[in-house]
BAVEXZA-828137 format. One record per residue (C-alpha): residue in one letter; x, y, z. Coordinates in steps of 0.05 Angstrom, whole numbers, plus 5000, padded with zeros to 4 digits. Example, Ala and Ser with C-alpha at 12.3 -4.5 7.8 and 13.67 -1.06 7.14 Angstrom:
# BAVEXZA-828137
a524649105156s527349795143
//
This chain:
# BAVEXZA-828137
m263169396651k270169686672i274470066613t282270356626f285870526581l292270346581g295670836537h296870836463a291570486434s291869926497l285469856536l283969306590i275869176595e273668776654v266768486647d262967946666g269567696710k272467676642h279168106624l280268306552v286968666531v286568976475d292969146433p297369176489f302569506474i306069746555t311969486549g317170106525n311070586524p313471206561i304871396571n304170726610s310770686642a307370506716i304169836689d306769196711i305868746652e307268096699t300868406742l295268546693q289468066684a288167796614d282367186595y282367466523i287867876483l283368246425i288868446357t285969036315h292668966262a298368716267h303069316282q309069316330d305369766367h299169396377i302168756385l309668936424d305668526499v301067966463q306967376481a308967636540i301667716575g298467076528e305266586552r304066826629t295766896626g294066286579a289266786550t286166706481i287667086427i282667406385s283067706318n283567556246f285566866212e293267006197i294867336262v292666886300s295166246265h302166626277f300266706350e298266066351k304765716318l309266026372g303765656426l299166036447k291865966445g287066336392h279866476352p281866726278m274867026266n273267366197h271668126181g264168076190g263267536233n260967546304w261866936367n258666936421f265166766478d263866766558f264467466566g258767766513d257867616440l264568076393q263168236327y269968256280v269368966240n274369376194
//
């Protein structure tokens, strides 16, 4: 497993050949101005909550990569209405993805 800090609350987690982007706020963020979201790989995008500084680049990355959005039902539903793939989770729930087990907690 490799974890890369992308600035603010954004992470890139590489595990078992999969790329997970967490809370992508990259565009316009001076901390990570050298990162090009057009080359960022993502199989999944994990969203902790829907504040702008955690979701700013979700749509752009999701549209380009076809990544599956993982978050709570309301957030996933919003992005599915925009044409992105999603996997909603309930707080406390877990799911076995192809990268491993994920538990959605507060």
